N, C-alpha and C positions, 0 to 999 in steps of 0.2 A: 496421413499426417505429414506435413512438410518437413524437410530435413532441418530447417531452422528451428521448428518447434521441438523436434526430437533432440537437437543439440541443447536447447534451453532446458528441457526436461532432464537430460543427462547431467547438465551442469548443476541443476538444483539438487538432484539425488546425490551427486558427489559432495556438494557443500553440506547436505544434510548428514551424510555419513561422517564427514570431518567433524561436524558439530557434535555428533554422538560420541566420537572418539575423544574430543578435547573438552567438551562441556557436558554437564549432566542434562539429560532430557527430563524435565520435571513432569510430575503427574499432572492431571487435568485441572488442578485447582491451586490457586495461590491464596493462602490463608493470611490473616492480618499480620503484617510485619515481614512476610516473605518477599524475596526480591527476584527479579529477572535481570541477569547481567548481559552485556553485549555478547552475541553469538551463543545465547542460550535459548532453549525452546520449551514451551509448554504444549503438550499434545493432548488431544481429546482421548477419551478412554478407548475408542475404537481405532485410534492412530490414523484417522483419515484427515484430520485437521491439525496444523502445527502453527502456533503463535510464536514468532521469532523476533527478538530484539536484535536487529542487525547492526553491524559495526558502522554502517553508513548513517545511523541515527533513526532509521525508520522501524516502527513496530508493525510487522506484517503478518497477516493470517494467510497460510498457504493451504491449498487443497489440490492434490494430485500434481504438485509441482508448480501450480499457477497461483499468483496472488489474487485473493478475492476481497481483501480489505486491508487498509493500512492507515497509520496515524497522520501521515503527511509531514513527518519530521525529518525527512532525508536531509543530510548536511549538518545536523546538530551533533555536537560532540557529546554524545550521551554517556552517562556514567552507569545508570541503572534505571529500572522501572520497579516500583514498589507498591504493593497493596497495603496502604497505610492503615493503622488502627482506627483512624477517624472515618474510614469507609471510602476514601478517595484512592483511585489507582492513578499514579503519577509517574511520568518520565522526567528524570532530572539530568541536567548536563554536568560536565566535570566541575563546574563552578557551583554546583548544588542549586542551580536555578531551575524551576519547573518549566518544561517546554511543551507539555501536553498533559491533560488529565481528563478523567471521565465526568468531573463535576458532581461527584457523589459524596462530598465531605458532609459530615454531620450525621453519618449513618454507621456508628461504631459497630464492630463485629462483622462487617461485610466481608465477603470473599469473592474472588473472581473464578469463574469456571468456563473452560473451553468445552462446549457441548458436542455431542456426537452428530448433531444436525448442522454444525458449522457456525452456530451463534456463540458469541462470547457474552456472558451475562454476569453482572455483579449482583449477588444475592445479599439481602440485608437483615434477616434470612429470606425475605420475599424479594423477587427481582426488582431492581431499581434502575438498571441501565443495561442496554445491549446494543450491538453494532448494527442490527437490522432495522431499528426504529419501530414506530408503532407500538403495539402491545408486546410485552415480554412473554416468555414462554409460560409464565405464571398467570397471564391474563391481566396484569396490572397495567395502567396507563404509563407511558414512558416519555414524560416531557423533557427529560434531561439528556436524551441521546444527542451526540454530536454528529451531524451528518457529514458524509464524505464530500469534500469540496469537488466541484465539477472539473476544475483544472488542477493537475498535480505535477510534481517534478519527480522523475524516476531516473535511476542510472540507465545509461544506454544499453548496458549488458543485461538488464532485467526484462523479463517477458512483459508484454503489454496486456493488462487485464481485459477481459471481455467487456465490450461496451465502451471502450476508450479508443482514441485514435491520436497519432502523433501530429502535433500542430507546430512544432518548432524545437529548438534546442539551444544549449549554451555550453560554454566551457567553465568548469568549476575547478579552481586550483587546489581545493581542499578535500574533495570527495570523489567517489566513483572512479576508482582505479589509480589514484595518485600513489606514488609520484610519477607513474609512467602513463598517465591518462592522455588521450588525444583530444582534439577539438570536438566539441559537442558530446562530451561524456555524460551530460545530463540532458534528458529529453523533457519537453513539455507535452503532456497528454491531456486530452479533454474528453469528458463523457459525452458521447453523442446519442446513446441509447434512450435518454430521457428527453431529448429535444423535441419540440412539437413539429408536426408536419408544416412545411413551408419555410422552416429556418435554414439559413445558410451557415457554412463553416469553412474557414480557411485552413487548409491542412497541407502537410508535406505530400508531394506527388508520389513519393515512394510508398505511402501508406495505402493499403487496399481500400477501395471505395466500398463502404458498408452496403449490405443489402437494403433496398428501399431508398437509397440515395443515388443521385446522378451528378456527373461533373458538368458544371456550367461555365468553366473558364480556367485559364492557366495564367500564371505570372512568374516573374523571376525575382528571387531574393538572394543577394549575395552574403547575407549575414546569418542565415539559418538554413536548415534542411539540406545539409551536405557541406556547409562551410568547413574549411576554406576551399573545397573542391566543388562547390555548388555549380550546377549547370543551368542552362536556360529552362524555363518552365518547371522549376523545381517545387513550385507551390501550385495548388489547385483549389478552386472553390467548388464545394459540393452543396447540393440542396436536398432536403428530405422530402420525398414524395409520398411515403407511406410508413 
């Protein structure tokens, strides 16, 4: 394991310990009316998976210190996430505006469960939504699942999920390390693992070239991938061969 990955894992474990000390770690289920506050965690019964509502606005599922799913709401000034009595699981901002939901309203009595297999499922009491897509663990069809977007924004200090690569970055004056954040404290990452053979992708040169991809060229961008200290050939084009 690289030193960088070790540091990220240590960082996550330290953050997790702090959360345990300062906020309650909830059981694996959110019943109707129960809430998840910023910096609070819902853990699976086997304690292998942890669903955290982060202070940066993102709802993230962690496994062994690495994010495996998230809501894509980084930067939102979140107030709470609530399992509503109407069956919908909703993240609200400080102005009580919904910023993300599971789309399961109209199913009163539903509850959210973080399962030991890493899936998050809303039961109604039969499954009606889950993060993996396709059929739920109960075998029912799942047309309401919200797929993870192929391009996401994450804090530069966060580990990059498997199957994603850094394609750029930006400075955010309101999130990710403020008030002492530096340039490019937010990264743009894109899912490469599901792209078809023959596709091209423009990424930061500092990102490792994935297996099955080759570098086809370089270029210089002074507005991303190292800004304001970007060097020449700081971006590269890669092509999927297999």
